[in-house]
One Martini backbone bead per residue (centre of mass of N, CA, C, O) as a GRO file, in nm:
protein
  457
    1MET     BB    1   0.435  -5.611  -4.146
    2ASP     BB    2   0.342  -5.448  -3.847
    3ASP     BB    3   0.088  -5.552  -3.622
    4ARG     BB    4   0.128  -5.316  -3.413
    5PHE     BB    5   0.154  -5.111  -3.683
    6PRO     BB    6  -0.050  -4.999  -3.876
    7GLY     BB    7   0.099  -4.898  -4.193
    8PHE     BB    8   0.371  -5.000  -4.116
    9GLN     BB    9   0.689  -5.003  -4.263
   10SER     BB   10   0.971  -5.133  -4.307
   11SER     BB   11   1.294  -5.108  -4.394
   12ARG     BB   12   1.491  -5.109  -4.684
   13LEU     BB   13   1.767  -5.143  -4.866
   14VAL     BB   14   1.581  -5.104  -5.126
   15ALA     BB   15   1.385  -4.913  -5.311
   16GLU     BB   16   1.027  -4.973  -5.361
   17GLN     BB   17   0.744  -5.025  -5.510
   18GLN     BB   18   0.437  -4.987  -5.362
   19PRO     BB   19   0.141  -5.039  -5.268
   20GLY     BB   20  -0.033  -4.725  -5.306
   21ASP     BB   21   0.186  -4.555  -5.474
   22ASN     BB   22   0.115  -4.253  -5.651
   23ALA     BB   23   0.416  -4.130  -5.620
   24ALA     BB   24   0.711  -4.001  -5.639
   25PRO     BB   25   0.965  -3.893  -5.484
   26GLU     BB   26   1.076  -3.587  -5.350
   27SER     BB   27   1.266  -3.334  -5.321
   28VAL     BB   28   1.396  -3.095  -5.112
   29SER     BB   29   1.358  -2.866  -5.310
   30GLU     BB   30   1.057  -2.917  -5.363
   31LEU     BB   31   0.971  -2.883  -5.069
   32ALA     BB   32   1.082  -2.596  -5.024
   33GLY     BB   33   0.917  -2.457  -5.234
   34ARG     BB   34   0.647  -2.523  -5.133
   35LEU     BB   35   0.680  -2.379  -4.865
   36LYS     BB   36   0.743  -2.106  -4.980
   37ARG     BB   37   0.467  -2.065  -5.138
   38MET     BB   38   0.283  -2.106  -4.894
   39VAL     BB   39   0.397  -1.877  -4.712
   40GLU     BB   40   0.360  -1.642  -4.919
   41GLY     BB   41   0.058  -1.701  -4.976
   42GLU     BB   42  -0.060  -1.692  -4.680
   43PHE     BB   43   0.094  -1.415  -4.568
   44GLY     BB   44   0.285  -1.231  -4.702
   45ARG     BB   45   0.239  -0.932  -4.565
   46VAL     BB   46   0.406  -0.804  -4.259
   47ARG     BB   47   0.366  -0.677  -3.915
   48LEU     BB   48   0.635  -0.641  -3.669
   49ARG     BB   49   0.692  -0.682  -3.317
   50GLY     BB   50   1.024  -0.621  -3.182
   51GLU     BB   51   1.357  -0.715  -3.074
   52ILE     BB   52   1.665  -0.662  -3.135
   53SER     BB   53   1.897  -0.923  -3.261
   54GLY     BB   54   2.192  -0.971  -3.413
   55TYR     BB   55   2.321  -0.719  -3.541
   56LYS     BB   56   2.415  -0.705  -3.896
   57ARG     BB   57   2.654  -0.561  -4.128
   58ALA     BB   58   2.751  -0.618  -4.429
   59SER     BB   59   2.961  -0.540  -4.683
   60SER     BB   60   2.716  -0.526  -4.902
   61GLY     BB   61   2.477  -0.377  -4.697
   62HIS     BB   62   2.339  -0.594  -4.562
   63VAL     BB   63   2.084  -0.688  -4.311
   64TYR     BB   64   2.114  -0.887  -4.004
   65LEU     BB   65   1.841  -1.029  -3.796
   66CYS     BB   66   1.635  -1.035  -3.501
   67LEU     BB   67   1.301  -1.108  -3.382
   68LYS     BB   68   1.184  -1.059  -3.043
   69ASP     BB   69   1.034  -1.201  -2.761
   70ASP     BB   70   0.966  -1.387  -2.492
   71SER     BB   71   0.892  -1.674  -2.694
   72ALA     BB   72   1.022  -1.559  -2.983
   73LEU     BB   73   1.184  -1.611  -3.324
   74ILE     BB   74   1.299  -1.417  -3.599
   75ASP     BB   75   1.423  -1.370  -3.895
   76GLY     BB   76   1.619  -1.115  -4.076
   77VAL     BB   77   1.613  -0.905  -4.368
   78MET     BB   78   1.802  -0.635  -4.530
   79TRP     BB   79   1.847  -0.465  -4.800
   80ARG     BB   80   2.052  -0.216  -4.897
   81GLY     BB   81   1.834  -0.010  -4.999
   82SER     BB   82   1.668  -0.014  -4.731
   83ALA     BB   83   1.896   0.041  -4.529
   84GLY     BB   84   1.986   0.321  -4.639
   85SER     BB   85   1.682   0.456  -4.554
   86LEU     BB   86   1.725   0.474  -4.266
   87PRO     BB   87   1.664   0.698  -3.986
   88PHE     BB   88   1.840   0.476  -3.831
   89THR     BB   89   2.043   0.297  -3.608
   90PRO     BB   90   2.056  -0.012  -3.524
   91GLN     BB   91   1.997  -0.193  -3.219
   92ASP     BB   92   2.033  -0.381  -2.975
   93GLY     BB   93   1.733  -0.378  -2.775
   94VAL     BB   94   1.546  -0.255  -2.981
   95GLU     BB   95   1.220  -0.153  -3.052
   96VAL     BB   96   1.027  -0.256  -3.337
   97ILE     BB   97   0.878  -0.206  -3.659
   98ALA     BB   98   0.828  -0.444  -3.909
   99SER     BB   99   0.814  -0.454  -4.269
  100GLY     BB  100   0.713  -0.742  -4.484
  101LYS     BB  101   0.813  -1.052  -4.618
  102LEU     BB  102   0.724  -1.372  -4.602
  103THR     BB  103   0.966  -1.648  -4.575
  104THR     BB  104   1.215  -1.862  -4.706
  105TYR     BB  105   1.531  -2.062  -4.628
  106PRO     BB  106   1.637  -2.333  -4.770
  107GLY     BB  107   1.939  -2.355  -4.675
  108ARG     BB  108   1.817  -2.358  -4.351
  109SER     BB  109   1.526  -2.414  -4.280
  110ARG     BB  110   1.392  -2.105  -4.281
  111TYR     BB  111   1.205  -1.852  -4.154
  112GLN     BB  112   1.145  -1.512  -4.284
  113ILE     BB  113   1.206  -1.163  -4.307
  114VAL     BB  114   1.166  -0.919  -4.553
  115ILE     BB  115   1.276  -0.609  -4.497
  116ASP     BB  116   1.151  -0.251  -4.595
  117ARG     BB  117   1.058  -0.155  -4.303
  118MET     BB  118   1.162   0.048  -4.012
  119GLU     BB  119   1.049   0.121  -3.669
  120LEU     BB  120   1.003   0.266  -3.394
  121ALA     BB  121   0.826   0.159  -3.088
  122GLY     BB  122   0.818   0.444  -3.011
  123GLU     BB  123   0.951   0.678  -2.781
  124GLY     BB  124   1.083   0.467  -2.598
  125ALA     BB  125   1.270   0.342  -2.812
  126LEU     BB  126   1.407   0.600  -2.887
  127MET     BB  127   1.532   0.655  -2.604
  128ALA     BB  128   1.693   0.389  -2.582
  129LEU     BB  129   1.862   0.441  -2.831
  130LEU     BB  130   1.995   0.705  -2.719
  131GLU     BB  131   2.122   0.589  -2.463
  132LYS     BB  132   2.307   0.378  -2.599
  133LEU     BB  133   2.461   0.565  -2.765
  134LYS     BB  134   2.563   0.764  -2.543
  135ALA     BB  135   2.720   0.553  -2.383
  136LYS     BB  136   2.908   0.474  -2.611
  137LEU     BB  137   3.040   0.760  -2.665
  138ALA     BB  138   3.120   0.828  -2.378
  139GLY     BB  139   3.325   0.592  -2.351
  140GLU     BB  140   3.512   0.715  -2.591
  141GLY     BB  141   3.538   1.043  -2.526
  142LEU     BB  142   3.338   1.257  -2.695
  143PHE     BB  143   3.228   1.424  -2.411
  144ASP     BB  144   3.482   1.547  -2.292
  145PRO     BB  145   3.551   1.839  -2.131
  146ALA     BB  146   3.871   1.844  -2.181
  147LYS     BB  147   3.818   1.866  -2.513
  148LYS     BB  148   3.736   2.150  -2.495
  149ARG     BB  149   3.727   2.448  -2.681
  150ARG     BB  150   3.808   2.770  -2.738
  151LEU     BB  151   3.676   3.033  -2.864
  152PRO     BB  152   3.702   3.274  -3.072
  153PHE     BB  153   3.670   3.608  -3.020
  154LEU     BB  154   3.723   3.703  -3.352
  155PRO     BB  155   3.599   3.578  -3.612
  156LYS     BB  156   3.654   3.603  -3.964
  157THR     BB  157   3.522   3.304  -4.004
  158ILE     BB  158   3.186   3.149  -4.052
  159GLY     BB  159   3.043   2.835  -4.034
  160ILE     BB  160   2.730   2.696  -4.174
  161VAL     BB  161   2.513   2.435  -4.070
  162THR     BB  162   2.216   2.433  -4.281
  163SER     BB  163   1.934   2.543  -4.395
  164PRO     BB  164   1.876   2.764  -4.663
  165THR     BB  165   1.592   2.758  -4.540
  166GLY     BB  166   1.443   2.965  -4.335
  167ALA     BB  167   1.483   3.119  -4.009
  168VAL     BB  168   1.776   3.037  -3.906
  169ILE     BB  169   1.971   3.175  -4.110
  170ARG     BB  170   1.846   3.457  -4.075
  171ASP     BB  171   1.889   3.503  -3.771
  172ILE     BB  172   2.199   3.472  -3.781
  173LEU     BB  173   2.269   3.702  -3.986
  174HIS     BB  174   2.134   3.929  -3.841
  175ARG     BB  175   2.288   3.907  -3.573
  176LEU     BB  176   2.568   3.948  -3.684
  177GLU     BB  177   2.521   4.221  -3.809
  178ASP     BB  178   2.440   4.371  -3.544
  179ARG     BB  179   2.711   4.307  -3.393
  180CYS     BB  180   2.930   4.171  -3.608
  181PRO     BB  181   3.051   4.180  -3.895
  182THR     BB  182   3.094   3.866  -4.086
  183HIS     BB  183   3.225   3.613  -4.251
  184VAL     BB  184   3.020   3.388  -4.435
  185ILE     BB  185   2.967   3.018  -4.469
  186VAL     BB  186   2.730   2.813  -4.634
  187TRP     BB  187   2.612   2.479  -4.572
  188PRO     BB  188   2.400   2.312  -4.725
  189VAL     BB  189   2.120   2.120  -4.570
  190LYS     BB  190   1.959   1.862  -4.435
  191VAL     BB  191   1.772   1.836  -4.113
  192GLN     BB  192   1.566   1.603  -4.235
  193GLY     BB  193   1.562   1.288  -4.299
  194GLU     BB  194   1.679   1.138  -4.563
  195GLY     BB  195   2.027   1.183  -4.549
  196SER     BB  196   2.092   1.420  -4.341
  197ALA     BB  197   2.323   1.311  -4.177
  198ALA     BB  198   2.530   1.290  -4.397
  199GLU     BB  199   2.529   1.587  -4.481
  200ILE     BB  200   2.627   1.704  -4.211
  201ALA     BB  201   2.890   1.552  -4.193
  202ARG     BB  202   3.017   1.634  -4.465
  203ALA     BB  203   3.012   1.948  -4.383
  204VAL     BB  204   3.207   1.935  -4.143
  205GLN     BB  205   3.437   1.801  -4.303
  206GLY     BB  206   3.466   2.003  -4.519
  207PHE     BB  207   3.556   2.239  -4.353
  208GLY     BB  208   3.806   2.089  -4.225
  209ALA     BB  209   3.946   2.046  -4.529
  210LEU     BB  210   4.017   2.322  -4.561
  211PRO     BB  211   4.249   2.536  -4.648
  212GLU     BB  212   4.391   2.811  -4.508
  213ASP     BB  213   4.522   2.913  -4.811
  214GLY     BB  214   4.274   2.913  -4.980
  215PRO     BB  215   4.023   3.034  -5.173
  216VAL     BB  216   3.864   2.900  -4.922
  217ARG     BB  217   3.837   2.992  -4.616
  218ARG     BB  218   3.882   2.864  -4.325
  219PRO     BB  219   3.712   2.852  -4.063
  220ASP     BB  220   3.707   2.949  -3.704
  221LEU     BB  221   3.384   2.867  -3.699
  222LEU     BB  222   3.111   2.659  -3.603
  223ILE     BB  223   2.758   2.627  -3.702
  224VAL     BB  224   2.514   2.398  -3.576
  225ALA     BB  225   2.175   2.410  -3.714
  226ARG     BB  226   1.827   2.426  -3.576
  227GLY     BB  227   1.518   2.406  -3.527
  228GLY     BB  228   1.254   2.318  -3.390
  229GLY     BB  229   1.121   1.995  -3.242
  230SER     BB  230   1.094   1.681  -3.252
  231ILE     BB  231   1.267   1.401  -3.188
  232GLU     BB  232   1.243   1.325  -3.485
  233ASP     BB  233   1.337   1.579  -3.626
  234LEU     BB  234   1.634   1.574  -3.442
  235TRP     BB  235   1.777   1.294  -3.509
  236SER     BB  236   2.012   1.352  -3.696
  237PHE     BB  237   2.175   1.473  -3.427
  238ASN     BB  238   2.200   1.163  -3.308
  239GLU     BB  239   2.379   1.052  -3.507
  240GLU     BB  240   2.686   0.905  -3.519
  241ILE     BB  241   2.804   1.053  -3.770
  242VAL     BB  242   2.767   1.338  -3.653
  243VAL     BB  243   2.895   1.322  -3.383
  244ARG     BB  244   3.190   1.239  -3.492
  245ALA     BB  245   3.223   1.493  -3.669
  246VAL     BB  246   3.223   1.703  -3.442
  247ALA     BB  247   3.437   1.577  -3.251
  248ALA     BB  248   3.662   1.580  -3.517
  249SER     BB  249   3.685   1.874  -3.547
  250PRO     BB  250   3.926   2.127  -3.614
  251ILE     BB  251   3.676   2.311  -3.552
  252PRO     BB  252   3.506   2.493  -3.359
  253VAL     BB  253   3.180   2.412  -3.204
  254ILE     BB  254   2.836   2.519  -3.238
  255SER     BB  255   2.540   2.407  -3.093
  256ALA     BB  256   2.199   2.476  -3.251
  257VAL     BB  257   1.946   2.269  -3.157
  258GLY     BB  258   1.674   2.400  -3.119
  259HIS     BB  259   1.566   2.448  -2.821
  260GLU     BB  260   1.645   2.478  -2.493
  261THR     BB  261   1.510   2.191  -2.426
  262ASP     BB  262   1.680   2.074  -2.633
  263THR     BB  263   1.861   1.758  -2.687
  264THR     BB  264   2.164   1.646  -2.823
  265LEU     BB  265   2.455   1.478  -2.908
  266CYS     BB  266   2.578   1.720  -3.056
  267ASP     BB  267   2.603   1.895  -2.797
  268HIS     BB  268   2.811   1.713  -2.650
  269ALA     BB  269   3.038   1.717  -2.892
  270ALA     BB  270   3.061   2.018  -2.862
  271ASP     BB  271   3.220   2.282  -2.745
  272LEU     BB  272   2.922   2.428  -2.761
  273ARG     BB  273   2.602   2.520  -2.636
  274ALA     BB  274   2.309   2.654  -2.780
  275PRO     BB  275   1.979   2.725  -2.716
  276THR     BB  276   1.991   2.902  -2.997
  277PRO     BB  277   2.074   3.026  -3.296
  278THR     BB  278   2.086   3.312  -3.196
  279ALA     BB  279   2.279   3.261  -2.954
  280ALA     BB  280   2.516   3.157  -3.139
  281ALA     BB  281   2.571   3.442  -3.262
  282GLU     BB  282   2.625   3.577  -2.980
  283ILE     BB  283   2.868   3.395  -2.914
  284ALA     BB  284   3.060   3.424  -3.168
  285VAL     BB  285   3.020   3.746  -3.123
  286PRO     BB  286   3.071   4.055  -3.055
  287VAL     BB  287   3.014   4.377  -2.988
  288ARG     BB  288   3.110   4.650  -3.157
  289ALA     BB  289   3.026   4.873  -2.978
  290GLU     BB  290   3.148   4.764  -2.717
  291LEU     BB  291   3.432   4.755  -2.823
  292ALA     BB  292   3.456   5.063  -2.883
  293HIS     BB  293   3.402   5.145  -2.588
  294ASN     BB  294   3.634   4.984  -2.453
  295ILE     BB  295   3.862   5.120  -2.602
  296ALA     BB  296   3.802   5.395  -2.513
  297THR     BB  297   3.830   5.350  -2.217
  298LEU     BB  298   4.124   5.244  -2.232
  299SER     BB  299   4.236   5.500  -2.341
  300LEU     BB  300   4.162   5.693  -2.110
  301ARG     BB  301   4.307   5.529  -1.888
  302THR     BB  302   4.589   5.564  -2.025
  303GLN     BB  303   4.598   5.869  -2.012
  304ARG     BB  304   4.559   5.892  -1.693
  305ILE     BB  305   4.812   5.744  -1.631
  306VAL     BB  306   5.020   5.907  -1.771
  307ARG     BB  307   4.944   6.178  -1.618
  308ARG     BB  308   4.998   6.070  -1.336
  309TYR     BB  309   5.303   5.989  -1.377
  310HIS     BB  310   5.388   6.269  -1.473
  311GLN     BB  311   5.303   6.415  -1.214
  312ARG     BB  312   5.464   6.249  -1.016
  313GLY     BB  313   5.732   6.308  -1.148
  314SER     BB  314   5.730   6.616  -1.098
  315GLU     BB  315   5.715   6.601  -0.799
  316GLN     BB  316   5.968   6.447  -0.748
  317LEU     BB  317   6.162   6.659  -0.884
  318ALA     BB  318   6.087   6.900  -0.712
  319ALA     BB  319   6.186   6.771  -0.449
  320LEU     BB  320   6.478   6.733  -0.537
  321VAL     BB  321   6.552   7.009  -0.590
  322ARG     BB  322   6.509   7.126  -0.313
  323VAL     BB  323   6.752   6.934  -0.184
  324MET     BB  324   6.942   7.031  -0.369
  325PRO     BB  325   7.215   7.199  -0.442
  326ARG     BB  326   7.358   7.437  -0.554
  327ARG     BB  327   7.557   7.510  -0.827
  328ASP     BB  328   7.768   7.699  -0.681
  329ALA     BB  329   7.825   7.488  -0.452
  330LEU     BB  330   7.934   7.259  -0.648
  331LEU     BB  331   8.140   7.445  -0.843
  332GLY     BB  332   8.327   7.626  -0.681
  333PRO     BB  333   8.571   7.438  -0.600
  334GLN     BB  334   8.635   7.380  -0.910
  335ARG     BB  335   8.698   7.663  -0.992
  336GLN     BB  336   8.938   7.712  -0.791
  337ARG     BB  337   9.114   7.475  -0.894
  338LEU     BB  338   9.136   7.590  -1.181
  339ASP     BB  339   9.278   7.862  -1.117
  340ASP     BB  340   9.530   7.738  -0.976
  341ALA     BB  341   9.625   7.568  -1.228
  342ALA     BB  342   9.662   7.799  -1.417
  343ALA     BB  343   9.872   7.959  -1.260
  344ARG     BB  344  10.084   7.723  -1.243
  345LEU     BB  345  10.110   7.687  -1.550
  346SER     BB  346  10.228   7.959  -1.610
  347LEU     BB  347  10.489   7.929  -1.433
  348ALA     BB  348  10.590   7.670  -1.559
  349LEU     BB  349  10.637   7.786  -1.849
  350GLU     BB  350  10.834   7.998  -1.783
  351ARG     BB  351  11.049   7.819  -1.652
  352ARG     BB  352  11.095   7.626  -1.896
  353VAL     BB  353  11.195   7.845  -2.089
  354ALA     BB  354  11.438   7.945  -1.929
  355THR     BB  355  11.585   7.671  -1.923
  356ALA     BB  356  11.611   7.639  -2.228
  357ARG     BB  357  11.780   7.903  -2.277
  358ARG     BB  358  12.018   7.814  -2.107
  359ASN     BB  359  12.098   7.560  -2.252
  360LEU     BB  360  12.146   7.704  -2.538
  361ASP     BB  361  12.367   7.888  -2.443
  362ARG     BB  362  12.566   7.650  -2.331
  363HIS     BB  363  12.554   7.473  -2.633
  364GLY     BB  364  12.605   7.669  -2.881
  365HIS     BB  365  12.931   7.646  -2.933
  366ALA     BB  366  12.892   7.331  -3.051
  367LEU     BB  367  12.774   7.465  -3.349
  368ARG     BB  368  13.031   7.526  -3.488
  369PRO     BB  369  13.192   7.463  -3.787
  370ALA     BB  370  13.464   7.350  -3.671
  371MET     BB  371  13.332   7.135  -3.492
  372LEU     BB  372  13.176   6.986  -3.720
  373THR     BB  373  13.425   6.904  -3.876
  374GLN     BB  374  13.574   6.744  -3.677
  375ARG     BB  375  13.337   6.529  -3.634
  376LEU     BB  376  13.350   6.420  -3.915
  377ALA     BB  377  13.625   6.320  -3.930
  378GLN     BB  378  13.600   6.113  -3.698
  379ALA     BB  379  13.371   5.940  -3.835
  380ARG     BB  380  13.525   5.855  -4.095
  381ALA     BB  381  13.759   5.707  -3.948
  382GLN     BB  382  13.584   5.505  -3.814
  383PHE     BB  383  13.447   5.384  -4.076
  384GLU     BB  384  13.708   5.282  -4.211
  385GLY     BB  385  13.801   5.088  -3.997
  386THR     BB  386  13.548   4.902  -4.010
  387ALA     BB  387  13.579   4.816  -4.304
  388ARG     BB  388  13.857   4.679  -4.283
  389MET     BB  389  13.763   4.465  -4.076
  390LEU     BB  390  13.539   4.336  -4.258
  391ALA     BB  391  13.755   4.243  -4.483
  392GLN     BB  392  13.914   4.042  -4.306
  393VAL     BB  393  13.647   3.863  -4.216
  394ASP     BB  394  13.575   3.778  -4.500
  395PRO     BB  395  13.545   3.462  -4.635
  396ASP     BB  396  13.573   3.536  -4.954
  397ASN     BB  397  13.881   3.622  -4.934
  398LEU     BB  398  13.997   3.334  -4.907
  399LEU     BB  399  13.946   3.207  -5.193
  400GLN     BB  400  14.202   3.342  -5.328
  401LYS     BB  401  14.377   3.115  -5.141
  402GLY     BB  402  14.220   2.813  -5.190
  403TYR     BB  403  13.960   2.822  -5.077
  404VAL     BB  404  13.636   2.653  -4.967
  405ARG     BB  405  13.284   2.713  -4.975
  406VAL     BB  406  13.012   2.543  -4.812
  407THR     BB  407  12.682   2.477  -4.930
  408ALA     BB  408  12.356   2.444  -4.927
  409ARG     BB  409  12.139   2.431  -5.185
  410THR     BB  410  11.859   2.498  -5.053
  411SER     BB  411  11.945   2.703  -4.805
  412GLY     BB  412  12.258   2.835  -4.802
  413LYS     BB  413  12.405   2.703  -4.576
  414THR     BB  414  12.671   2.673  -4.412
  415VAL     BB  415  12.920   2.400  -4.410
  416THR     BB  416  13.113   2.256  -4.138
  417SER     BB  417  13.030   1.931  -4.169
  418ALA     BB  418  12.988   1.615  -4.255
  419ALA     BB  419  12.711   1.577  -4.149
  420GLU     BB  420  12.588   1.820  -4.290
  421ALA     BB  421  12.652   1.707  -4.581
  422ARG     BB  422  12.487   1.449  -4.561
  423ALA     BB  423  12.217   1.580  -4.494
  424ALA     BB  424  12.203   1.772  -4.753
  425GLY     BB  425  12.352   1.630  -5.023
  426ALA     BB  426  12.328   1.906  -5.165
  427LEU     BB  427  12.591   2.115  -5.315
  428GLN     BB  428  12.801   2.414  -5.277
  429LEU     BB  429  13.105   2.534  -5.443
  430HIS     BB  430  13.313   2.809  -5.335
  431PHE     BB  431  13.505   2.996  -5.532
  432GLY     BB  432  13.684   3.257  -5.664
  433ASP     BB  433  13.547   3.180  -5.985
  434GLY     BB  434  13.303   3.007  -5.856
  435VAL     BB  435  13.054   2.741  -5.886
  436LEU     BB  436  12.980   2.421  -5.767
  437GLU     BB  437  12.816   2.126  -5.806
  438ALA     BB  438  12.703   1.882  -5.554
  439LYS     BB  439  12.704   1.546  -5.411
  440VAL     BB  440  12.601   1.302  -5.183
  441GLU     BB  441  12.725   0.965  -5.152
  442ARG     BB  442  12.642   0.624  -5.077
  443THR     BB  443  12.944   0.397  -5.067
  444SER     BB  444  13.022   0.171  -4.881
  445GLY     BB  445  12.990   0.380  -4.623
  446ARG     BB  446  13.099   0.625  -4.800
  447ALA     BB  447  13.166   0.954  -4.882
  448TYR     BB  448  13.077   1.160  -5.171
  449VAL     BB  449  13.188   1.402  -5.408
  450SER     BB  450  12.998   1.506  -5.701
  451ARG     BB  451  12.939   1.575  -6.043
  452GLU     BB  452  13.052   1.360  -6.269
  453GLN     BB  453  13.273   1.251  -6.073
  454PRO     BB  454  13.368   1.088  -5.812
  455THR     BB  455  13.517   1.229  -5.498
  456LEU     BB  456  13.731   1.185  -5.267
  457LEU     BB  457  13.732   1.298  -4.919
   0.00000   0.00000   0.00000
């Protein structure tokens, strides 16, 4: 024992039981268990106010975070069941009031609160959360005015996402019926409370997923609507899941949430914001009576324009007729030229007939029978002389005198030289009493003509 520190004993190499030791040493787990029981028994359930820091949602669905103030910090965990029922999405920097059971986590020697309920710490915290989310989504371009689409002028089908009960859906349907009856499809959802944001987002996505040619026609326009209320009542339309669904909708969306003074993030993401649900119905469709009046007005204007053009054309035609020359003045010279040509034609025909008659009289004596007989005899004699001449020059007549005419077998062309015979190969020898087949063979550089036995040429 060290005299300078009474009761202090120096460490030994191997632990031994010392005088005065009443119990064996306990394990770390035993101490951690005692601390856990003591903390849970002493404090039990607590309610803490603090700012969220280090918020993280695990793949299991559990939420891990810290609650802090100016000088202290405590770990917190929220199991999946409790986290799924939160009416808002927690974010770092937002002040909340968390209720739960204080305990320890022996694995890290830390104390923590197991949160089963968490609420925003007043309207100021709610607005701070709203501004953070708004800045985040605006930075991603979800509110970009350039992405807003024009609404269809006269939608054939309108999809409405709202509560099936209450005055909102009745007001919209009555207003549509008064202005211009249109086919309406209502997707009923909860518009506040636990799970309402997820239902609204699924409804918007469900309308967008409908096929254009399916049994349920995809709407040409969507109206997301809710009546007025406090910022807490309208909070579902500020949830990130709803805002992203509206911004990503393939169908143009009108947001009609709350009264004219109410504004939600859904209004910023939609293609158009209506101050009230009734105003959304007025924006969605034109007034049928006004359309009919406009059509009638345009029809009358069209008729007046047609009549005016017709009248103006008639006036212009009349003016042209007045300055145009008379028909007799235009056609008189042509008629006179026609009469002159007809007279000249008659005289020409008479002269042509007289000339033909004179020629016939002059040559008529040549058509007498004696003259025709004489000319026929002369023609016969000339023909016979030509036939005798052809017989003398016919090459086949020479075959009777021992000559042979050689032709190419394929073309039938007369062969007149050895080169042509070698080129032809197969030949026909024409004698006076028939034809023999022959071919040219090349043997030792000399050409032969043969049928059965080669014969030297």
